[in-house]
N, C-alpha and C positions, 0 to 999 in steps of 0.2 A: 814152248818155253827154249829160249835160249842164255846161258849164262846166267841164269837168275831172274830172267824180265819176260817179260811177254811179247813175243816177235812178232805178230802180227794179229786181225781180226776174230773175234771172235763171234760166232754166227749161232743165230737158232739152230740144232739140230732137230728136226722133227722128229727123226726117228730115237734120237735118246728124250726126247720130249716124253713122248708115245710109251715107249719103255716105264718112265716113271709113273706116268699116269695111270697105266696097265698095271704096275705094282702094288700101287695104293690101292684101286679099284678091288685088289684081290687080297690086300690085306697086310701088304709087307710096311712094315711101318719104317717112318723115316729114321735116317742114324743123328745123334748130335754131329755138329760141328767137329768137335774133337777127335770121336772115333774115325769118323772117315777122315781126317786131316794127318793121324800120327798111327795108324795100324800099318802094319808091314803089308809089304805086297801080299807075302803067300795069303794072309788074313784077308786081303782086301779082296780076293780072287778066289777064295775057299767056298763061301755060300753067299748065293744069290749076286754074281757079280756084274748081271747084265740091270740091275736095278741099284745096287752101289755107284757101279759105273754113271747112268743116267742121275744119281744123285750128286756126284762129283762134279760131272760137267755142269749142273743146274746151279751149282754153288758157285760155281768159277764165273759163269756168265752174271750171275745175278753181282756178286762179287767187281764185275767188270762195270756193268750197265745200270744194276741197280741203287736205288737212293742215290740219285744224281750225282754218282762217282764215287760218294762216300766211304766207299768199302776198299777203292781199288788201290789207294797206298799201301793200305796191311795186306793186300794179297801181293804187292810187289816185295813187300819186305820179309814176308814170309817166304816166298821165294828166295830172295837174294840170301836169308840166313841160311836155306837148304844146300844152294848152291856152295856156301862158304863152310860149308861141310858139318853144320850144326844136326841132330838126328830130329826128325819130326816134332816129338815133344818136345824140345827145348824151342825150336823155330815156333811153334804154336803159343807156346808158354810167353814166348817173348814179343809176340805180335797179336795174334787173334784173344787171347786170356785178356789181356792185358785194356781189352775194348770193350768189356760185355758181352759176350757170345750169346747169351739168351735172348738181348733185345735185336743182335744181329739173325738170329734164325728165325725170331717170328719174322721180322721184314724179310727175309727169304722165303719163306713158306707163302707168305701173301702174296710177294711177287711172282712165284712159281704158279701161283693156283690164275695169275692173271692173264700166263703165257697163252 
C-alpha cells in the first residue's frame, strides 16, 4: 500500500494460508472484519498474531480477487480514508459497514476454503 492505494500485485502466500488453516484446525475462531480492521496494532499483535496476520492477508486477497472484483473498490476507499487521516473505525464505518459486512464475511469464508 502506497499513499492509500494498492501498489502492486497480491499473490497467494502459501505460508499465510497454511497458518490460517492450522489455526482453524486447532480451534482458533476467525475474527469479524470489524475487529481485524479497527483494532490497534498493539492489540492486533498481542494475542495469536500469526493467525490474525494470516486472516488479514486472506481478507485482503479476497477483497482484491474474490467476487469478480466486487469488493476491490471498497478496500481502496478504506485505504484512502486511512491515508487521509481517518481512524480505522471511522474508515471502516464509512466504507465496509455500509456494504453489509455479514454477506461479505460469508463470501470471504467460502472463498478462503477454496484456496
